[in-house]
KENU-198010 format. One record per residue: residue number from 1; residue in three letters; z, y, x negated of N, C-alpha, C in turn. Coordinates in pm, 1 decimal. Last residue first. Layout:
N
NUM ALA Z Y X Z Y X Z Y X
...
***
This chain:
161
161 LYS 2842.2 9093.4 8187.1 2910.8 9023.3 8077.3 2860.2 9070.6 7943.3
160 VAL 2897.4 9238.2 8490.3 2816.9 9250.4 8368.6 2897.8 9191.7 8253.8
159 THR 2871.5 9181.0 8829.6 2953.4 9156.8 8710.3 2861.5 9157.8 8589.3
158 LEU 2852.5 9355.3 9119.6 2772.7 9311.9 9006.3 2865.2 9298.2 8887.9
157 THR 2897.0 9334.9 9476.3 2944.8 9352.5 9339.6 2839.8 9305.2 9239.4
156 GLY 2843.3 9522.8 9783.3 2857.5 9401.1 9704.9 2908.0 9432.5 9566.6
155 TYR 2750.2 9638.7 10113.7 2808.9 9656.0 9980.7 2820.6 9521.1 9913.6
154 MET 2730.6 9700.9 10414.3 2626.2 9696.4 10312.3 2683.9 9736.0 10176.8
153 GLY 2895.3 9708.7 10641.4 2912.9 9602.3 10542.3 2806.8 9594.1 10434.9
152 GLN 2882.3 9922.4 10804.5 2830.3 9797.1 10859.9 2833.2 9683.3 10757.0
151 ALA 2965.4 10126.6 10642.1 3056.5 10084.3 10749.5 3011.7 9952.5 10813.0
150 TYR 2731.4 10163.2 10493.4 2851.2 10108.9 10428.3 2946.9 10053.8 10533.7
149 HIS 2562.9 10271.8 10701.3 2530.3 10146.7 10633.0 2651.8 10083.6 10565.4
148 GLY 2618.3 10524.8 10814.1 2652.0 10403.8 10887.3 2633.1 10272.8 10813.1
147 PRO 2386.8 10701.3 10621.0 2478.6 10706.4 10735.4 2492.9 10572.5 10809.6
146 LEU 2373.8 10546.5 10298.1 2305.7 10615.9 10406.5 2394.3 10605.4 10530.7
145 ASN 2477.4 10409.4 10085.2 2557.4 10518.1 10141.4 2479.0 10602.6 10242.4
144 CYS 2517.9 10084.7 9991.6 2420.6 10176.2 10050.8 2501.9 10283.4 10120.5
143 PHE 2652.6 9967.8 9678.1 2660.5 9997.3 9820.3 2544.6 10086.3 9861.6
142 ILE 2823.5 9782.8 9434.4 2696.5 9833.6 9482.6 2714.0 9861.1 9631.8
141 VAL 3051.7 9800.4 9165.8 3028.9 9787.4 9309.0 2891.6 9844.4 9339.0
140 TYR 3112.1 9610.2 8867.6 3049.6 9721.6 8937.3 3049.9 9693.3 9087.5
139 ARG 3294.1 9525.4 8578.6 3264.6 9497.6 8719.0 3212.7 9625.2 8786.4
138 GLY 3171.3 9472.6 8243.2 3269.8 9510.4 8343.2 3222.3 9474.1 8482.3
137 PRO 2972.8 9598.2 7974.1 3049.4 9490.1 8036.2 3154.4 9543.8 8133.3
136 THR 2724.9 9840.6 8076.7 2826.4 9794.9 7982.5 2907.5 9685.8 8050.9
135 LEU 2383.8 9912.4 8126.4 2505.7 9850.2 8177.5 2597.3 9804.4 8065.5
134 ASP 2185.2 10147.1 8186.5 2239.0 10094.5 8061.4 2377.6 10040.3 8096.5
133 PHE 1907.3 10131.3 8409.5 2050.9 10141.1 8388.8 2085.0 10087.4 8250.7
132 LYS 1650.7 10247.6 8613.7 1686.8 10203.1 8478.7 1834.7 10231.8 8456.1
131 GLY 1533.1 10125.5 8928.8 1607.3 10222.1 8849.3 1641.7 10162.2 8714.9
130 SER 1271.9 10094.1 9176.3 1357.3 10044.1 9069.6 1427.4 10160.1 8999.7
129 LYS 1156.8 9988.3 9501.1 1175.9 10089.5 9396.9 1267.1 10029.6 9291.9
128 THR 944.9 9873.5 9747.8 1030.4 9834.5 9635.8 1036.5 9951.9 9540.0
127 GLU 916.9 9868.6 10111.2 887.2 9919.3 9976.9 981.5 9858.1 9873.6
126 GLY 1004.6 9785.1 10360.8 884.2 9723.9 10305.2 847.4 9770.7 10166.0
125 ALA 1153.9 10092.7 10434.5 1132.6 9954.4 10476.4 1000.4 9902.8 10420.4
124 GLU 1214.5 10299.0 10142.4 1167.6 10278.5 10279.7 1150.3 10129.3 10307.8
123 VAL 1469.2 10396.8 9959.3 1369.7 10289.8 9959.8 1333.9 10260.4 10105.1
122 ASP 1649.6 10608.9 9841.1 1544.4 10626.4 9941.9 1433.0 10522.1 9937.0
121 PRO 1739.5 10541.9 9492.6 1746.5 10611.9 9621.1 1625.8 10589.8 9711.9
120 VAL 1933.8 10369.3 9303.6 1793.3 10355.7 9340.3 1785.5 10415.8 9480.7
119 GLU 2169.7 10516.3 9071.1 2126.3 10464.7 9200.2 1975.3 10446.4 9205.7
118 GLY 2461.3 10508.2 8851.4 2331.3 10554.1 8897.3 2295.5 10496.1 9032.1
117 ALA 2718.6 10472.6 8775.5 2616.3 10418.2 8686.6 2476.7 10461.5 8727.3
116 GLU 3021.9 10645.5 8774.4 2893.2 10627.2 8841.0 2789.5 10579.4 8739.9
115 GLU 3332.9 10510.4 8740.9 3222.3 10566.2 8663.1 3090.0 10539.2 8734.7
114 ALA 3626.5 10613.7 8925.7 3528.1 10515.4 8881.2 3416.1 10587.8 8806.8
113 ILE 3777.0 10820.2 9016.2 3847.8 10696.7 8977.7 3754.3 10587.6 8926.5
112 GLU 3608.6 11027.6 9078.8 3734.1 11059.8 9009.8 3804.2 10935.2 8956.9
111 ASP 3408.8 10911.2 9228.0 3374.0 10956.6 9093.6 3498.7 10992.5 9011.6
110 LEU 3532.4 10884.1 9471.8 3508.1 10763.5 9392.8 3478.2 10800.5 9248.2
109 LYS 3523.1 11149.7 9558.5 3652.3 11085.5 9532.7 3635.5 10962.6 9444.5
108 GLU 3240.6 11169.3 9578.0 3316.4 11262.7 9493.7 3453.3 11204.5 9459.3
107 GLU 3167.9 10974.4 9763.2 3127.9 10956.5 9623.3 3200.5 11052.2 9529.7
106 ASP 3295.8 10822.8 10007.1 3317.0 10956.1 9952.8 3291.2 10946.1 9802.8
105 VAL 3086.8 10623.4 10205.0 3167.3 10632.0 10083.7 3175.3 10777.7 10039.7
104 GLY 3107.4 10681.4 10563.1 3035.5 10661.4 10437.9 3128.8 10672.6 10319.0
103 GLY 3259.7 10753.0 10784.1 3256.1 10612.7 10744.3 3178.8 10583.6 10617.8
102 GLY 3300.9 11016.0 10851.1 3190.2 10945.9 10915.9 3177.1 10800.3 10877.5
101 ALA 3506.9 11095.6 10678.1 3534.4 11082.6 10821.1 3425.5 11003.9 10894.6
100 GLU 3459.8 10890.3 10381.7 3463.2 11018.3 10451.9 3489.4 10990.9 10600.0
99 THR 3649.0 10660.7 10176.1 3543.7 10696.9 10270.6 3566.5 10835.6 10329.6
98 PRO 3692.8 10468.1 9883.2 3732.7 10586.2 9961.1 3616.9 10630.5 10051.2
97 LEU 3650.0 10111.0 9934.8 3618.5 10234.2 9863.7 3663.4 10353.2 9947.8
96 LYS 3685.6 9845.3 10014.0 3797.2 9939.9 10023.5 3773.5 10067.6 9942.8
95 ALA 3488.4 9667.7 9965.9 3517.4 9694.0 10107.4 3624.2 9801.0 10125.2
94 PRO 3489.4 9629.0 9691.4 3383.5 9711.3 9749.6 3405.7 9743.8 9897.4
93 ASP 3785.8 9677.4 9519.0 3724.0 9592.9 9620.4 3614.9 9677.2 9687.2
92 MET 3755.0 9807.0 9184.6 3793.7 9818.2 9325.0 3720.5 9715.5 9411.5
91 ASN 3684.2 9826.9 8926.3 3742.0 9698.9 8967.5 3782.4 9699.8 9114.3
90 THR 3369.5 9986.1 8853.9 3508.4 9989.7 8898.8 3555.0 9848.4 8932.2
89 LYS 3083.6 10168.6 8833.1 3164.2 10074.8 8755.4 3310.5 10092.7 8796.4
88 PHE 2846.5 10187.1 9097.1 2962.9 10245.7 9030.3 3036.2 10136.4 8953.7
87 LEU 2536.9 10243.4 9246.0 2610.5 10156.9 9153.6 2720.9 10235.4 9084.2
86 VAL 2346.5 10218.6 9539.3 2431.3 10304.3 9456.0 2520.0 10211.9 9374.4
85 LEU 2048.1 10186.8 9684.9 2141.4 10105.4 9608.0 2216.0 10198.9 9514.4
84 GLU 1939.0 10243.4 10023.1 1952.2 10284.1 9883.8 2050.3 10189.7 9816.6
83 HIS 1696.9 10218.7 10295.0 1822.8 10186.6 10227.3 1823.5 10249.8 10088.7
82 GLU 1536.4 10245.7 10616.0 1552.5 10292.3 10478.6 1690.6 10252.8 10424.4
81 VAL 1485.1 9943.2 10813.7 1518.3 10085.1 10797.6 1534.5 10117.1 10649.6
80 ALA 1439.7 9675.6 10809.0 1355.2 9753.5 10898.9 1380.0 9903.7 10887.4
79 GLY 1441.6 9512.8 10480.6 1493.0 9548.7 10612.3 1394.0 9631.3 10692.0
78 GLU 1376.9 9470.6 10226.2 1320.3 9375.1 10320.4 1369.2 9401.8 10462.8
77 ASN 1319.8 9652.4 9961.7 1382.4 9671.1 10092.2 1311.2 9579.8 10192.1
76 PRO 1386.0 9569.9 9625.3 1295.0 9561.8 9739.4 1372.5 9574.4 9870.4
75 ALA 1471.8 9693.2 9349.1 1538.6 9691.8 9478.6 1436.3 9689.3 9592.2
74 GLU 1532.5 9611.3 9017.4 1429.7 9618.9 9120.6 1501.5 9604.9 9254.0
73 ILE 1677.0 9754.8 8750.3 1710.9 9689.2 8876.0 1599.5 9718.1 8975.8
72 VAL 1654.9 9704.8 8417.1 1581.7 9764.6 8527.7 1621.2 9684.8 8651.6
71 THR 1881.3 9762.2 8155.1 1840.2 9676.9 8266.8 1764.1 9759.1 8369.7
70 LYS 2028.3 9742.3 7844.3 1931.2 9814.6 7925.5 1873.1 9719.4 8030.3
69 GLY 2349.7 9572.6 7865.9 2232.1 9627.6 7799.9 2142.2 9700.3 7896.6
68 ALA 2510.8 9263.1 7956.5 2511.1 9404.9 7921.3 2380.1 9445.2 7854.4
67 THR 2388.4 9034.4 8207.2 2443.3 9064.8 8075.1 2427.8 9213.9 8046.5
66 THR 2500.0 8963.0 8544.3 2397.1 8985.2 8443.5 2466.0 9011.5 8310.3
65 THR 2547.2 8861.8 8880.7 2595.0 8861.1 8742.7 2476.8 8884.6 8649.9
64 GLY 2634.6 8955.1 9223.0 2546.5 8914.7 9114.3 2613.2 8921.3 8978.3
63 SER 2686.4 8924.9 9537.9 2772.1 8920.8 9419.8 2689.8 8865.5 9304.4
62 ALA 2482.1 8926.6 9710.1 2593.3 9017.8 9740.1 2688.5 9026.2 9622.4
61 PRO 2145.7 8918.3 9578.9 2275.8 8857.3 9603.1 2382.1 8964.1 9631.8
60 SER 2126.0 9109.5 9855.7 2111.8 8969.9 9815.0 2062.8 8966.2 9670.4
59 PHE 2308.8 9313.4 10080.1 2240.5 9298.9 9952.0 2231.4 9149.9 9922.6
58 PHE 2276.9 9437.5 10421.9 2329.9 9349.8 10318.1 2250.2 9364.7 10189.0
57 TYR 2208.4 9471.5 10713.5 2279.9 9563.1 10626.6 2351.5 9479.9 10522.1
56 ASP 1897.8 9461.0 10629.7 1976.2 9534.5 10729.4 2102.0 9455.2 10760.6
55 GLY 1860.0 9439.0 10270.4 1821.2 9406.8 10407.7 1907.0 9488.7 10502.3
54 MET 1747.9 9429.6 9938.5 1821.3 9501.7 10041.8 1766.4 9462.0 10177.8
53 LYS 1785.2 9241.0 9636.1 1715.1 9269.7 9761.2 1807.5 9341.9 9858.2
52 ILE 1771.0 9291.7 9312.3 1873.0 9291.5 9416.5 1802.5 9335.4 9544.3
51 GLU 1664.5 9166.0 9009.0 1624.3 9197.9 9144.4 1744.6 9185.2 9236.8
50 LEU 1637.9 9285.6 8685.1 1725.9 9219.0 8780.2 1683.1 9261.0 8919.3
49 ARG 1520.6 9265.1 8360.2 1490.2 9304.1 8496.9 1579.7 9220.2 8586.7
48 LYS 1613.3 9392.1 8033.7 1606.6 9290.5 8138.2 1563.0 9351.7 8269.8
47 GLY 1415.3 9553.5 7774.4 1535.6 9517.6 7846.8 1509.7 9415.0 7954.4
46 GLY 1160.5 9608.1 7662.5 1257.9 9713.4 7680.9 1379.2 9677.6 7762.6
45 GLY 1080.8 9284.4 7568.3 1052.3 9425.1 7547.0 1171.6 9514.1 7567.6
44 GLY 1107.0 9046.4 7836.4 1114.7 9090.2 7698.4 1094.9 9238.8 7689.4
43 GLY 1247.6 8782.2 8038.4 1174.8 8907.5 8019.9 1190.1 8953.9 7877.3
42 GLY 1560.5 8663.8 8171.2 1439.8 8651.7 8091.7 1373.5 8786.2 8074.3
41 GLY 1772.1 8668.1 8341.6 1795.3 8719.4 8207.1 1673.9 8709.6 8118.4
40 THR 1707.6 8599.0 8590.5 1790.0 8503.2 8519.0 1811.8 8545.5 8374.0
39 ALA 1540.5 8796.9 8671.3 1673.4 8794.0 8732.0 1765.0 8694.4 8662.2
38 ALA 1301.8 8730.3 8541.8 1380.2 8843.6 8495.0 1522.6 8838.5 8549.0
37 THR 1207.5 8520.5 8696.7 1239.5 8498.8 8556.1 1331.1 8608.3 8505.5
36 GLU 1169.4 8658.6 8935.4 1263.0 8546.1 8931.3 1303.0 8516.8 8787.8
35 ASN 975.6 8845.9 8858.9 1106.9 8892.3 8903.2 1208.8 8780.2 8896.6
34 GLU 760.0 8677.3 8805.8 818.1 8753.7 8695.5 956.9 8804.6 8732.8
33 ALA 715.6 8580.9 9065.1 754.8 8487.3 8960.5 816.7 8560.9 8841.9
32 THR 635.8 8818.0 9194.3 759.3 8751.0 9233.5 805.7 8656.3 9124.3
31 THR 513.0 9061.7 8955.6 497.2 8957.1 9055.0 631.6 8893.3 9085.0
30 THR 511.9 9408.4 8926.7 572.6 9284.1 8882.8 556.0 9180.5 8992.3
29 GLU 255.8 9641.1 8840.0 341.1 9577.7 8938.7 392.1 9445.0 8885.0
28 GLY 73.8 9749.9 8668.8 213.3 9758.9 8629.0 308.5 9695.6 8730.0
27 SER -195.8 9727.3 8709.4 -124.5 9827.5 8788.8 20.7 9842.3 8748.7
26 ASP -378.6 9555.9 8611.7 -318.3 9647.5 8515.1 -233.5 9752.5 8584.9
25 SER -396.0 9214.4 8706.7 -390.9 9355.3 8743.3 -327.2 9436.8 8632.4
24 GLY -613.0 8957.1 8568.2 -486.3 9014.8 8613.3 -496.7 9163.3 8640.4
23 GLY -954.2 8879.7 8681.7 -840.4 8877.5 8589.4 -718.4 8942.9 8648.8
22 CYS -1189.3 8887.4 8819.7 -1079.1 8810.2 8878.2 -958.2 8803.4 8787.3
21 GLY -1398.0 9006.1 8688.1 -1318.0 9089.0 8777.4 -1198.9 9017.0 8837.0
20 ALA -1523.5 8793.6 8564.7 -1446.6 8886.8 8481.7 -1355.6 8973.1 8567.5
19 VAL -1654.1 8684.5 8787.3 -1551.5 8606.0 8718.1 -1464.8 8697.8 8633.3
18 LEU -1835.1 8894.2 8843.1 -1735.6 8853.2 8941.7 -1622.0 8775.7 8876.5
17 MET -1993.8 8895.2 8612.2 -1912.8 9012.8 8645.8 -1804.3 8977.3 8746.7
16 ALA -2114.6 8643.3 8632.3 -2028.5 8672.6 8517.1 -1939.2 8792.8 8545.6
15 ALA -2268.9 8679.6 8862.6 -2161.8 8579.0 8862.0 -2065.2 8605.7 8747.1
14 LEU -2451.7 8871.4 8768.8 -2359.0 8904.2 8877.7 -2242.3 8806.7 8881.4
13 ALA -2584.3 8716.2 8576.8 -2512.4 8837.0 8535.7 -2412.0 8877.4 8642.7
12 LEU -2702.0 8521.4 8741.9 -2605.6 8481.7 8638.0 -2523.0 8601.1 8591.4
11 PRO -2877.5 8677.7 8901.1 -2763.6 8608.2 8962.8 -2658.8 8564.3 8860.1
10 VAL -3046.8 8774.2 8681.8 -2969.7 8865.5 8766.0 -2853.6 8791.3 8835.5
9 VAL -3168.4 8536.2 8572.4 -3083.6 8622.9 8491.5 -2993.7 8711.8 8578.2
8 ILE -3326.6 8426.4 8780.4 -3217.7 8347.6 8720.8 -3119.9 8439.4 8648.7
7 GLY -3513.8 8615.6 8849.1 -3442.1 8548.1 8957.0 -3327.0 8464.1 8905.2
6 LEU -3630.3 8669.1 8604.0 -3544.1 8770.5 8663.7 -3458.2 8710.6 8774.8
5 LEU -3788.9 8440.5 8584.5 -3681.4 8462.0 8487.7 -3581.4 8564.0 8540.7
4 TRP -3967.8 8494.5 8791.8 -3888.4 8372.5 8795.9 -3768.3 8386.2 8703.3
3 PHE -4091.4 8726.0 8698.5 -4010.8 8731.9 8819.8 -3921.5 8610.3 8832.8
2 ARG -4232.1 8627.0 8475.8 -4125.4 8724.7 8458.2 -4033.9 8728.9 8579.9
1 MET -4427.2 8463.3 8590.0 -4323.0 8403.4 8509.6 -4206.2 8499.9 8491.3
***
């Protein structure tokens, strides 16, 4: 009789452990659905989340809008090569930023006429990185300043209301 009872209790205990193991992840990763909610201004706690995707050689959205305040910008790299997201507050046309001889943005010159807000650096293909920004109302330019990327049109704007 004991063995019969053991044959029922052990499988039930294993099934209970399997069901408990199917819960959510504590890894801190954000799911796509959470990113979509965050990009529309949702989310709670320590600020907003905004997703700006990077590809070869573009940002999506190329012209985004968000509200002022503490914001985490998620930057998934859906391209085949490494990218970065550099953010400057300026009314300049993103296609007409000061450039160096090699075609990249001259960030030192830009820093004299615009306010650097920060960057999400070195995002390898297939990876996602994020940066924390305290955005004030105004217009920002975003660009990738890795060699040749800006010259190929990898820039856009972000309007903060």
